[in-house]
C-alpha positions as CSV (number, residue, x, y, z in Angstrom):
1,M,0.0,0.3,0.2
2,A,2.9,2.4,0.9
3,G,4.0,2.0,-2.8
4,I,0.9,3.4,-3.9
5,F,1.6,6.8,-2.4
6,G,5.4,6.8,-3.6
7,A,8.6,5.6,-2.9
8,D,11.7,7.4,-1.9
9,G,13.9,8.5,-4.6
10,S,11.5,7.7,-7.4
11,V,12.2,9.1,-10.8
12,A,9.2,10.6,-12.4
13,T,8.5,9.4,-16.3
14,A,5.5,9.6,-18.5
15,E,5.1,5.7,-18.2
16,S,5.4,5.7,-14.4
17,N,3.3,8.6,-14.1
18,R,0.3,6.9,-15.9
19,A,0.7,3.8,-13.9
20,F,1.0,5.8,-10.7
21,K,-2.3,7.5,-11.6
22,A,-4.2,4.1,-12.3
23,N,-3.3,2.8,-8.8
24,L,-4.6,6.2,-7.3
25,N,-7.8,5.7,-9.2
26,K,-8.1,2.0,-7.9
27,V,-7.3,3.0,-4.4
28,Y,-9.6,6.0,-3.9
29,T,-12.6,4.2,-5.9
30,W,-12.4,1.6,-3.0
31,Y,-12.0,4.2,-0.5
32,V,-15.3,6.1,-1.8
33,G,-17.3,2.9,-1.7
34,G,-15.9,2.0,1.9
35,F,-16.6,5.6,3.4
36,L,-20.3,5.3,2.0
37,A,-20.5,1.6,3.5
38,F,-19.3,2.7,6.6
39,V,-21.8,5.6,6.8
40,L,-24.7,3.1,5.9
41,V,-23.6,1.0,8.5
42,L,-23.7,3.5,11.2
43,A,-27.2,4.6,9.9
44,V,-28.3,1.1,10.8
45,L,-26.8,1.1,14.2
46,E,-28.5,4.3,15.0
47,F,-31.9,2.8,14.1
48,M,-31.1,-0.1,16.1
49,G,-30.4,2.0,19.3
50,L,-26.7,3.1,18.9
51,P,-26.4,6.0,21.4
52,R,-25.6,9.5,20.0
53,R,-22.1,9.9,21.9
54,W,-21.0,6.4,20.3
55,I,-21.7,7.7,16.9
56,G,-19.7,10.9,17.4
57,Y,-16.6,8.8,18.8
58,T,-17.1,6.4,15.9
59,F,-16.8,9.2,13.5
60,L,-14.1,10.8,15.3
61,L,-11.8,7.8,15.7
62,A,-12.5,6.3,12.4
63,T,-11.4,9.4,10.2
64,I,-8.6,10.6,12.3
65,G,-7.4,6.9,12.2
66,L,-7.7,6.7,8.5
67,Y,-5.9,10.4,8.1
68,A,-3.2,8.9,10.3
69,G,-2.9,5.4,8.7
70,I,-2.3,7.4,5.1
71,G,0.2,9.7,6.9
72,I,2.0,6.4,8.5
73,M,1.9,4.8,5.0
74,S,3.3,7.8,3.4
75,R,6.4,8.3,5.6
76,T,9.4,9.4,4.1
77,S,12.7,11.2,4.9
78,D,13.6,11.8,1.3
79,A,13.7,15.8,0.7
80,A,11.8,15.8,-2.4
81,E,9.1,13.5,-1.4
82,Y,8.7,15.3,2.1
83,Y,8.8,18.8,0.7
84,V,6.7,18.4,-3.0
85,A,5.6,14.8,-2.8
86,G,8.3,13.8,-5.4
87,R,6.6,16.2,-8.0
88,R,4.5,13.6,-9.6
89,V,0.9,14.3,-8.0
90,P,-1.5,14.1,-11.2
91,A,-3.4,17.4,-11.8
92,V,-6.9,15.9,-10.8
93,Y,-5.5,14.7,-7.4
94,N,-3.6,17.9,-6.7
95,G,-6.8,19.5,-7.5
96,M,-8.7,17.7,-5.0
97,A,-5.9,18.1,-2.4
98,T,-5.8,21.8,-3.1
99,G,-9.7,22.0,-2.6
100,A,-9.2,20.2,0.7
101,D,-6.4,22.7,1.6
102,W,-8.4,25.6,0.7
103,M,-11.6,24.2,2.3
104,S,-10.8,25.6,5.7
105,A,-12.9,25.7,8.9
106,A,-13.8,28.9,7.5
107,S,-14.9,27.6,4.3
108,F,-16.8,24.6,5.5
109,I,-17.8,26.0,8.9
110,G,-18.1,30.0,8.6
111,M,-18.9,30.6,5.0
112,A,-22.7,29.5,4.9
113,G,-22.8,31.1,8.5
114,T,-21.5,34.2,7.5
115,L,-23.9,34.4,4.6
116,Y,-27.0,33.7,7.0
117,L,-25.9,36.3,9.1
118,T,-25.1,39.0,6.8
119,G,-27.0,38.1,3.7
120,Y,-25.9,39.8,0.3
121,S,-22.5,41.2,1.9
122,G,-21.5,37.6,2.9
123,L,-20.9,37.0,-0.9
124,A,-17.9,39.1,-1.0
125,F,-16.1,36.1,0.6
126,I,-17.2,33.7,-2.5
127,M,-16.4,36.4,-4.9
128,G,-13.1,37.2,-3.6
129,W,-11.8,33.4,-2.7
130,T,-13.1,32.3,-6.2
131,G,-11.8,35.2,-8.0
132,G,-8.3,34.6,-6.2
133,Y,-7.8,31.1,-8.1
134,C,-8.0,32.9,-11.5
135,L,-5.3,35.1,-10.6
136,V,-3.3,31.9,-9.2
137,A,-3.9,30.5,-12.8
138,L,-3.1,33.6,-14.8
139,F,-0.2,35.0,-12.9
140,L,1.2,32.6,-10.3
141,A,1.0,28.9,-10.3
142,P,2.6,27.9,-13.6
143,Y,5.4,30.2,-13.4
144,L,6.2,29.1,-10.0
145,R,6.4,25.7,-11.2
146,K,9.0,26.8,-13.8
147,F,11.2,28.2,-11.2
148,G,11.2,24.9,-9.6
149,Q,11.9,25.6,-5.9
150,F,10.3,24.0,-3.1
151,T,8.9,26.9,-1.0
152,I,7.8,30.9,-1.4
153,P,10.6,32.0,0.4
154,D,12.8,29.8,-1.5
155,F,11.5,31.4,-4.8
156,L,11.9,34.9,-3.2
157,G,15.6,34.0,-2.3
158,E,16.4,32.6,-5.8
159,R,14.4,35.3,-7.8
160,Y,15.9,38.5,-5.6
161,G,19.2,37.2,-4.3
162,G,20.7,37.0,-1.0
163,N,19.2,36.3,2.4
164,L,17.1,39.2,3.2
165,P,14.3,38.7,0.9
166,R,14.2,35.0,1.8
167,F,14.4,35.9,5.8
168,L,11.6,38.5,5.2
169,G,9.5,35.9,3.1
170,I,10.0,33.2,6.1
171,C,8.6,35.9,8.7
172,A,5.7,36.7,6.3
173,A,5.1,32.9,5.7
174,I,5.1,32.2,9.5
175,L,2.8,35.2,10.3
176,C,0.2,34.5,7.9
177,S,0.2,30.7,8.3
178,F,0.1,30.9,12.2
179,T,-2.9,33.1,12.2
180,Y,-4.7,31.0,9.6
181,V,-3.6,27.6,11.6
182,V,-5.1,28.9,14.7
183,A,-8.6,29.4,13.2
184,Q,-8.3,25.8,12.0
185,I,-7.3,24.4,15.4
186,Y,-10.1,26.3,17.2
187,G,-12.5,24.8,14.4
188,V,-11.1,21.4,15.5
189,G,-12.0,22.1,19.0
190,L,-15.3,23.2,18.2
191,I,-16.3,20.3,16.0
192,T,-14.6,17.5,18.5
193,S,-16.3,18.9,21.5
194,R,-19.7,18.4,19.5
195,L,-18.9,15.1,18.3
196,T,-17.8,13.6,21.8
197,G,-19.1,16.0,24.6
198,V,-15.6,16.4,25.8
199,A,-14.4,20.0,26.9
200,F,-13.5,22.3,23.9
201,E,-9.9,22.5,25.2
202,L,-9.4,18.7,25.2
203,G,-10.9,18.6,21.8
204,I,-8.4,20.8,20.4
205,F,-5.7,18.4,21.6
206,L,-7.8,15.2,20.2
207,G,-7.9,16.7,16.9
208,L,-4.3,17.9,16.9
209,G,-3.1,14.2,17.0
210,G,-4.8,13.7,13.7
211,I,-3.0,16.7,12.3
212,L,0.5,15.8,13.6
213,V,0.7,11.9,12.7
214,C,-0.5,13.2,9.0
215,S,2.0,15.9,8.6
216,F,4.9,14.8,11.0
217,L,5.6,11.4,9.4
218,G,5.4,12.0,5.6
219,G,5.5,15.8,5.0
220,M,3.8,16.8,1.7
221,R,3.5,13.4,0.2
222,A,1.4,12.5,3.5
223,V,-0.6,15.7,3.6
224,T,-1.3,15.5,-0.2
225,W,-2.9,11.8,-0.1
226,T,-4.7,12.7,3.2
227,Q,-6.0,15.8,1.7
228,V,-7.7,13.9,-1.3
229,A,-9.3,11.5,1.1
230,Q,-10.3,14.4,3.4
231,Y,-11.9,16.3,0.2
232,I,-14.2,13.4,-0.4
233,V,-15.4,13.2,3.2
234,L,-16.0,17.0,3.2
235,I,-17.8,17.4,0.0
236,V,-20.2,14.4,0.7
237,A,-20.8,15.7,4.2
238,Y,-21.6,19.1,3.0
239,L,-24.0,18.3,0.2
240,I,-26.4,15.7,1.9
241,P,-27.9,18.0,4.3
242,V,-28.2,20.7,1.8
243,V,-29.9,18.5,-0.8
244,W,-32.2,17.0,1.7
245,L,-33.3,20.4,3.0
246,S,-34.1,21.5,-0.8
247,V,-36.0,18.1,-1.1
248,K,-38.0,19.0,2.3
249,Q,-39.0,22.5,1.3
250,T,-39.4,22.1,-2.5
251,S,-39.4,18.5,-3.4
252,V,-36.3,19.6,-5.8
253,P,-32.8,17.7,-5.1
254,V,-30.8,20.6,-6.7
255,P,-30.7,23.4,-3.9
256,Q,-28.9,25.7,-6.3
257,A,-31.7,25.8,-8.8
258,I,-34.3,26.5,-6.0
259,Y,-32.3,29.3,-4.4
260,G,-34.0,32.3,-6.0
261,A,-37.3,31.0,-5.0
262,Q,-36.4,30.2,-1.5
263,L,-34.9,33.7,-1.2
264,Q,-38.4,35.3,-2.1
265,K,-40.0,33.4,0.6
266,V,-37.4,34.4,3.1
267,T,-37.8,38.0,2.1
268,E,-41.5,37.5,2.6
269,A,-40.9,36.2,5.9
270,E,-38.6,39.1,7.1
271,R,-41.4,41.6,6.2
272,R,-43.8,39.7,8.5
273,L,-41.4,39.2,11.4
274,A,-40.2,42.9,11.2
275,N,-44.1,44.0,12.2
276,D,-44.7,41.1,14.2
277,P,-46.4,42.2,17.6
278,K,-44.5,39.5,19.7
279,E,-41.2,40.5,17.9
280,L,-42.0,44.0,18.7
281,E,-42.7,43.5,22.4
282,V,-39.2,41.6,22.6
283,R,-37.4,44.4,20.8
284,Q,-38.7,46.7,23.3
285,I,-37.4,44.9,26.2
286,F,-34.0,44.9,24.8
287,S,-34.3,48.6,23.9
288,Q,-35.2,49.0,27.6
289,R,-32.2,47.2,28.7
290,S,-30.0,49.0,26.6
291,A,-31.1,52.2,28.2
292,A,-30.7,50.7,31.5
293,L,-27.2,49.6,30.8
294,A,-26.4,53.1,29.1
295,E,-27.4,54.6,32.5
296,K,-25.1,52.2,34.6
297,L,-22.2,53.4,32.1
298,K,-22.4,56.8,33.1
299,D,-20.9,55.9,36.6
300,P,-19.7,52.6,36.7
301,A,-18.5,52.7,40.3
302,A,-21.8,53.8,41.9
303,A,-23.7,51.4,39.6
304,L,-21.6,48.4,40.5
305,A,-21.7,49.2,44.4
306,A,-25.6,49.6,44.2
307,D,-26.2,46.2,42.3
308,R,-23.9,44.6,45.0
309,D,-25.9,46.0,47.8
310,A,-29.1,45.2,46.2
311,L,-28.1,41.6,45.7
312,T,-26.5,41.2,49.0
313,K,-29.9,42.0,50.5
314,R,-31.9,39.7,48.4
315,V,-29.5,36.8,49.3
316,S,-29.8,37.6,53.2
317,D,-33.5,38.1,52.9
318,L,-34.2,34.8,51.3
319,R,-32.0,32.9,53.8
320,A,-33.9,34.8,56.5
321,S,-37.2,33.6,55.1
322,N,-36.1,30.0,54.3
323,A,-36.7,30.5,50.5
324,P,-36.5,27.5,48.3
325,A,-32.8,26.1,47.4
326,A,-33.2,26.9,43.8
327,E,-34.1,30.6,44.2
328,L,-31.5,31.3,46.6
329,D,-28.8,29.3,44.7
330,A,-29.8,31.7,41.6
331,A,-29.3,34.9,43.8
332,E,-26.2,33.4,45.2
333,R,-24.9,32.9,41.4
334,E,-26.1,36.3,40.3
335,L,-24.2,37.8,43.1
336,A,-21.1,35.9,42.4
337,A,-21.4,36.8,38.6
338,L,-21.1,40.6,39.2
339,P,-18.1,42.2,37.8
340,K,-15.1,42.3,40.2
341,D,-14.1,45.9,39.9
342,P,-15.7,49.2,37.8
343,D,-13.3,48.5,34.7
344,A,-14.6,45.0,34.5
345,A,-18.1,46.4,34.9
346,R,-17.4,48.8,32.1
347,R,-16.4,46.3,29.8
348,A,-19.3,43.8,30.7
349,W,-22.0,46.3,30.4
350,T,-20.4,47.9,27.2
351,S,-20.8,44.5,25.6
352,A,-24.1,43.8,26.9
353,K,-25.0,46.9,25.7
354,T,-24.0,46.4,22.0
355,A,-25.8,42.9,22.2
356,A,-28.9,44.5,23.3
357,D,-28.8,47.2,20.7
358,N,-28.6,44.6,18.2
359,K,-31.2,42.4,19.3
360,A,-33.6,45.6,19.7
361,K,-33.3,45.6,15.8
362,P,-35.7,43.8,13.4
363,L,-34.7,40.3,12.4
364,N,-32.5,40.0,15.4
365,G,-29.9,42.8,14.0
366,M,-29.6,40.7,10.6
367,P,-29.9,42.9,7.5
368,P,-32.5,41.7,5.0
369,H,-31.0,38.9,3.2
370,A,-31.4,40.4,-0.3
371,Q,-30.4,43.9,0.8
372,Q,-27.2,44.8,-1.2
373,F,-25.8,47.2,1.3
374,S,-26.3,49.1,4.6
375,G,-28.0,52.4,4.6
376,N,-29.7,54.3,1.9
377,P,-28.2,56.1,-1.2
378,D,-31.3,58.2,-1.4
379,G,-31.6,59.2,2.4
380,D,-30.1,61.6,4.8
381,A,-26.4,62.3,5.1
382,A,-26.0,59.2,7.7
383,A,-27.9,57.0,5.7
384,Q,-25.8,58.1,2.6
385,K,-22.4,57.7,4.4
386,T,-23.5,54.4,5.9
387,F,-24.4,53.0,2.3
388,N,-21.1,54.2,1.0
389,E,-19.1,52.6,3.6
390,S,-20.7,49.7,3.4
391,R,-20.2,49.4,-0.5
392,R,-16.5,50.5,0.2
393,N,-16.2,47.6,2.5
394,F,-17.7,45.1,0.4
395,L,-15.4,46.1,-2.6
396,A,-12.3,46.1,-0.3
397,L,-12.9,42.7,1.2
398,I,-13.3,41.2,-2.2
399,F,-9.9,42.8,-3.2
400,C,-8.3,41.5,0.0
401,L,-9.4,37.9,-0.4
402,M,-8.7,37.9,-4.3
403,V,-5.2,39.0,-3.8
404,G,-4.5,37.1,-0.4
405,T,-5.7,33.8,-1.9
406,A,-3.2,34.3,-4.7
407,A,-0.5,34.9,-2.4
408,L,-0.9,32.2,0.5
409,P,2.2,30.4,0.8
410,H,0.5,26.8,1.7
411,I,-1.8,27.0,-1.4
412,L,1.1,28.0,-4.0
413,M,3.2,25.2,-2.5
414,R,0.4,22.6,-4.0
415,Y,1.5,23.6,-7.2
416,Y,5.1,22.6,-6.9
417,T,4.1,19.1,-6.5
418,T,2.9,18.3,-9.9
419,P,4.9,16.5,-12.8
420,S,5.3,19.7,-15.0
421,V,4.0,23.2,-15.7
422,R,1.1,22.0,-18.0
423,E,-0.2,20.0,-15.1
424,A,-0.1,23.0,-12.7
425,R,-2.0,24.8,-15.1
426,E,-4.6,21.9,-15.2
427,S,-4.5,21.5,-11.5
428,V,-5.7,25.2,-11.1
429,S,-8.7,24.2,-13.1
430,W,-9.6,21.3,-11.2
431,S,-8.9,23.5,-7.9
432,L,-11.6,25.8,-9.2
433,F,-14.0,22.9,-9.9
434,F,-13.9,21.2,-6.7
435,I,-13.8,24.5,-4.8
436,F,-16.8,25.8,-6.8
437,L,-19.0,22.7,-5.6
438,L,-19.0,24.1,-2.3
439,Y,-19.2,27.6,-2.9
440,F,-22.1,27.3,-5.3
441,T,-23.8,25.5,-2.5
442,A,-23.2,27.6,0.4
443,P,-25.6,30.5,-0.6
444,A,-28.5,28.3,-1.0
445,L,-27.4,26.5,2.5
446,A,-27.8,29.8,4.3
447,V,-30.8,30.7,2.6
448,L,-32.7,27.0,3.3
449,V,-31.6,27.4,7.0
450,K,-33.0,31.1,7.4
451,Y,-36.4,29.9,5.6
452,E,-36.5,26.9,8.2
453,V,-35.8,29.0,11.1
454,F,-38.3,31.7,10.3
455,N,-41.0,29.5,9.1
456,V,-40.7,26.4,11.3
457,L,-38.5,27.5,14.5
458,V,-40.2,31.0,15.2
459,G,-43.5,30.4,16.9
460,T,-42.7,26.9,18.6
461,P,-43.3,26.9,22.3
462,F,-40.2,26.5,24.5
463,D,-40.9,23.0,26.0
464,Q,-41.2,21.8,22.4
465,L,-37.7,23.3,20.9
466,P,-35.9,20.3,19.1
467,N,-33.0,18.9,21.2
468,W,-30.2,20.5,19.0
469,I,-30.8,23.7,20.6
470,N,-29.9,22.8,24.0
471,A,-27.2,20.4,22.9
472,W,-25.3,23.1,21.2
473,N,-26.0,25.5,24.2
474,R,-24.1,22.9,26.1
475,V,-21.2,23.1,23.6
476,D,-20.7,26.9,23.9
477,P,-23.5,29.2,25.2
478,S,-21.9,32.0,23.2
479,L,-22.6,30.2,20.1
480,L,-26.6,29.3,20.7
481,S,-28.7,30.3,23.4
482,V,-32.2,30.9,23.6
483,T,-34.1,32.8,26.5
484,D,-38.0,33.4,26.8
485,V,-37.6,37.1,27.0
486,N,-41.2,38.4,27.1
487,R,-42.2,35.0,29.4
488,D,-44.9,34.0,27.0
489,G,-43.5,30.6,26.4
490,V,-43.3,30.9,22.7
491,F,-39.8,31.3,20.8
492,Q,-39.7,34.5,18.9
493,L,-36.4,35.2,16.6
494,N,-34.9,37.9,18.7
495,E,-35.0,35.6,21.8
496,M,-32.2,33.5,20.1
497,S,-28.5,34.4,19.8
498,I,-26.8,32.3,17.3
499,G,-23.2,32.4,15.9
500,G,-22.6,31.7,12.4
501,D,-19.9,28.8,13.2
502,I,-22.6,26.7,14.0
503,I,-25.1,27.0,10.9
504,V,-23.4,24.3,8.6
505,L,-22.9,21.7,11.8
506,A,-26.4,22.1,12.8
507,T,-28.1,22.0,9.4
508,P,-28.7,18.1,9.6
509,E,-30.8,18.7,12.9
510,I,-32.2,21.5,11.8
511,G,-33.7,19.4,8.8
512,G,-34.7,16.6,10.9
513,L,-32.2,14.3,9.6
514,P,-30.9,11.2,11.6
515,Y,-27.9,12.0,14.1
516,V,-25.6,9.8,11.7
517,I,-25.7,12.6,9.4
518,S,-25.0,15.2,11.9
519,G,-21.8,13.2,12.6
520,L,-21.0,13.0,9.2
521,V,-21.1,16.8,8.6
522,A,-18.9,17.2,11.7
523,A,-16.6,14.6,10.1
524,G,-16.6,16.8,7.1
525,G,-15.9,20.0,9.1
526,L,-13.2,18.2,10.7
527,A,-11.6,16.9,7.6
528,A,-11.7,20.6,6.2
529,A,-9.8,22.1,9.3
530,L,-7.4,19.2,9.6
531,S,-6.5,19.5,5.9
532,T,-5.8,23.1,6.2
533,A,-3.9,22.7,9.3
534,D,-1.7,20.1,7.8
535,G,-0.5,22.5,5.0
536,L,-0.5,25.4,7.1
537,L,1.9,23.6,9.8
538,L,4.0,22.1,6.7
539,T,4.5,25.7,5.5
540,I,5.8,27.1,8.8
541,A,7.9,24.2,9.6
542,N,9.4,24.2,5.9
543,A,10.1,27.6,6.3
544,L,12.0,27.2,9.3
545,S,13.9,24.4,8.4
546,H,14.5,24.2,4.7
547,D,14.5,28.1,4.1
548,L,16.0,29.2,7.5
549,Y,17.9,26.4,8.7
550,Y,19.3,25.0,5.4
551,K,19.5,28.1,3.1
552,M,20.7,30.4,5.7
553,L,22.5,28.7,8.6
554,D,23.7,25.4,7.6
555,P,24.0,24.6,3.7
556,N,25.8,21.7,4.5
557,A,23.2,19.9,6.4
558,S,22.4,16.3,5.2
559,T,18.9,15.8,4.2
560,A,17.9,13.3,7.0
561,R,18.9,16.2,9.4
562,R,16.7,18.9,7.7
563,V,13.7,16.6,7.5
564,T,14.1,15.8,11.3
565,I,14.3,19.4,12.1
566,S,11.3,20.1,10.0
567,K,9.5,17.5,12.0
568,V,10.5,18.7,15.4
569,L,9.6,22.4,14.5
570,L,6.1,21.2,13.2
571,L,5.4,19.5,16.5
572,I,6.5,22.9,18.5
573,V,4.5,25.0,16.1
574,A,1.3,22.9,16.4
575,L,1.4,22.9,20.3
576,C,2.0,26.8,20.2
577,A,-1.0,27.1,18.0
578,A,-3.2,24.8,20.0
579,Y,-2.5,27.0,23.4
580,V,-3.3,30.0,21.4
581,A,-6.5,28.6,19.9
582,A,-7.5,27.2,23.3
583,Q,-7.8,30.9,24.5
584,K,-10.5,31.8,21.8
585,P,-8.6,34.7,20.6
586,A,-11.3,36.0,18.1
587,D,-13.8,34.4,15.7
588,I,-12.8,31.9,12.9
589,L,-13.6,34.7,10.0
590,F,-11.5,37.5,11.5
591,L,-8.6,35.2,12.0
592,V,-8.7,33.7,8.3
593,S,-9.3,37.1,6.8
594,A,-6.4,38.6,8.4
595,A,-4.5,36.0,7.2
596,F,-5.3,36.9,3.5
597,S,-4.5,40.4,4.2
598,F,-1.0,39.5,5.7
599,A,-0.3,37.4,2.6
600,A,-1.6,39.8,0.3
601,A,0.7,42.6,1.3
602,A,3.7,40.6,1.9
603,F,3.9,38.2,-1.1
604,F,1.6,39.5,-3.9
605,P,3.4,42.5,-5.1
606,A,6.9,40.8,-4.8
607,L,5.6,37.7,-6.6
608,V,3.9,39.2,-9.5
609,L,6.7,41.7,-10.1
610,G,9.2,39.3,-9.7
611,I,7.9,37.1,-12.2
612,F,6.7,39.8,-14.7
613,W,9.4,42.7,-14.2
614,K,13.1,41.6,-14.4
615,R,14.0,44.9,-13.3
616,A,12.8,44.4,-9.8
617,T,15.7,44.2,-7.3
618,G,16.0,42.5,-4.2
619,I,16.4,45.6,-1.9
620,A,13.2,46.9,-3.4
621,A,11.5,43.6,-2.7
622,S,12.7,43.4,0.6
623,L,11.4,47.1,1.5
624,G,8.0,46.4,-0.3
625,M,7.3,43.3,1.9
626,A,8.3,44.9,5.2
627,L,6.3,48.3,4.3
628,G,3.4,46.6,2.8
629,L,3.2,44.0,6.0
630,G,3.9,46.8,8.3
631,V,1.3,49.3,7.2
632,T,-1.5,46.2,7.2
633,F,-0.6,45.0,10.8
634,Y,-0.4,48.5,12.1
635,Y,-4.0,49.2,10.5
636,M,-5.4,45.8,12.2
637,V,-3.5,46.7,15.6
638,T,-5.2,50.1,16.0
639,T,-8.5,49.2,14.7
640,Q,-9.4,45.5,15.8
641,P,-10.8,45.2,19.2
642,W,-9.0,42.0,20.2
643,L,-5.5,43.1,18.5
644,R,-6.3,46.4,20.5
645,G,-6.5,44.8,23.7
646,I,-3.2,42.6,23.1
647,F,-1.2,45.6,22.1
648,G,-2.7,48.0,24.7
649,V,-4.0,50.4,22.3
650,T,-6.7,52.9,24.2
651,G,-7.2,55.7,21.9
652,P,-10.5,56.0,19.6
653,I,-10.8,53.6,16.9
654,E,-10.0,55.9,13.5
655,L,-11.0,54.0,10.3
656,W,-9.3,54.9,7.2
657,W,-12.2,56.1,4.8
658,G,-14.7,53.7,6.9
659,I,-12.5,50.4,5.9
660,Q,-12.9,47.6,8.5
661,P,-9.7,45.9,9.8
662,I,-10.8,42.7,8.1
663,S,-9.7,44.4,4.6
664,A,-6.3,46.1,6.0
665,G,-4.4,44.5,3.0
666,L,-6.1,47.0,1.0
667,F,-3.7,49.7,2.2
668,G,-0.6,47.3,2.2
669,V,-0.7,45.8,-1.2
670,P,-0.5,49.2,-3.0
671,V,2.4,50.3,-0.8
672,G,4.2,47.2,-1.6
673,F,3.6,47.7,-5.5
674,A,4.7,51.4,-5.4
675,V,7.6,50.9,-3.1
676,I,9.1,48.1,-5.2
677,I,8.8,49.9,-8.6
678,L,10.2,53.0,-7.3
679,V,13.2,51.5,-5.4
680,S,13.7,49.3,-8.2
681,L,14.2,52.3,-10.6
682,I,16.6,53.8,-8.5
683,T,19.0,50.9,-7.4
684,P,21.4,48.7,-9.8
685,A,19.6,46.0,-11.9
686,P,19.6,42.6,-11.0
687,S,22.3,40.4,-12.6
688,A,22.2,39.2,-15.9
689,R,21.7,35.6,-14.8
690,V,18.5,36.4,-12.8
691,Q,17.1,38.5,-15.7
692,E,17.6,35.7,-18.1
693,L,15.7,33.2,-15.6
694,V,12.9,35.7,-15.5
695,E,12.7,36.0,-19.4
696,H,12.6,32.2,-19.3
697,V,10.1,31.6,-16.9
698,R,7.6,34.3,-18.7
699,Y,7.4,32.8,-22.0
700,P,5.9,29.3,-22.4
701,N,7.3,28.5,-25.6
702,L,10.6,28.0,-24.2
703,K,11.7,24.7,-22.5
704,A,10.2,24.7,-18.7
705,A,12.6,24.2,-15.9
């Protein structure tokens, strides 16, 4: 079996590649059949009474065991196999592996959830990420493959000469990849805790074992074949519940085809709920809570002292009157939950007021799903300002995601693994197709779930709410909680707080499917998070071991030593990322988007100009990367709440042209281009060898390197 996934030191020829691909076809055909049979057997066992927790454990252990098995069978210490899978991955399989590498927790878990919460504006993610692959196909993948290096910092060092561009590339690759991998490991913890019921922090380290066994033993070779297996799991898991919801609501098994009709029904439901008397009652209660919190925030110290005195007296009165234990316990918990000091009270009440303000708005603070932008271009000055900023942010996010996609090191590394430049181009096309399957479905999933919530869940008595609500509330109350605010015993939309990260994972239960499908979807989300985490961790470890240690510190290091160092570093980085993810630093979508802005500002100008402009110089590229990344990082630190807290920024938030920190790369990318162009024009041209290399790579009629 190990021979199917490649042998150390093998030489790729046309005949061996054909035989290799034929063997792969057989292996993955059997794999698909076995996987479907496994799901059917679990469905039968659930029908016979197998407890849900055991189904979760089975999915978790079986999938992680499978990925670990592929990693063990693909173990290698050969440098070419470890870093670029021997450069013999067929285009279609590299496309599947790239799709899995790309389908991170943000895509699988967060995409439909973002569309559910934000409506039309969430389409910026789909347009930006999909458009990014067009940039990869046109400007980067085939040309990088011609250069023939192992990593992006390797390319920068070869193209621009000297260690400074390489070192800056290493730093930028680590920054954007570490930010991205923290989001993936956060998703691993979320899914694992839902599957097994273990604590979130423990779930992180359980999932981390599957990541490490794969990438630790076999590097890119193991990661590639594991990602192919993971793509099959995740796409099947994503499509089944969406198709089921489509059939349930419309009897049509093609959710993309009924998207428009269901969106119209959702729009009608939005109008009804916006004026429903019970919804208005709930919103009025939240509006009153916001006003009360605003009064407290005028003097937090006095308000906190008054609250503490009142609760202390209440507890004393309850004890004196021998009140029921449950009532006394509730009062004591409320007293213990009070903020410890005025500063903590100010933070807690500010957060609570923001939440109350949102829930005092129609549709639980969500914009109408079909509304393009916030505000009104024909309204007053404030409405026009809101509209213009909303439109600018939509376009800015598309730009950052497109350019960031085209510059992510762990994605570009995948195109070093194909046998030829032609297959690198084909691989991008296959990548787009496999990614399209999910992205074309996500908008329909968001609308189908919203239709279900608006027309089925709303109006249900609280004592008849489905079990999945309580189950998710136990996993993480910040992701899903419901409270009977107006005490009428009936669920209203504004009485639910829901996070976008659970929309996909809860879809099977929302649609009334058996729990085995919920386990399958969780396994798909786990596959998405693990596949991306594998590629990201490998990128970081390779940047440190190959680019820093081998290329800069010890050029005489043996192959075995380089690979060993890479494995040790991979373990250290993975544990650090798991620790950071356990702190729940920020939501998945922000972490992922920040990684795209970092990659866009640091790499895109240097890569594109390095390929298409032979006059670009090393010192110019170094300055462009440093300043572009610096501007992006500065804007995030001064405008993003979590980063402001980390760096102790206390001044008022000042947005540039109203652009949100999620799109900070909008400012870094132009700076990078401008600096590289201007500095290149006033510094000595690159050597004749480098200019000839660039000319050779740019023209496809020349023989590929």
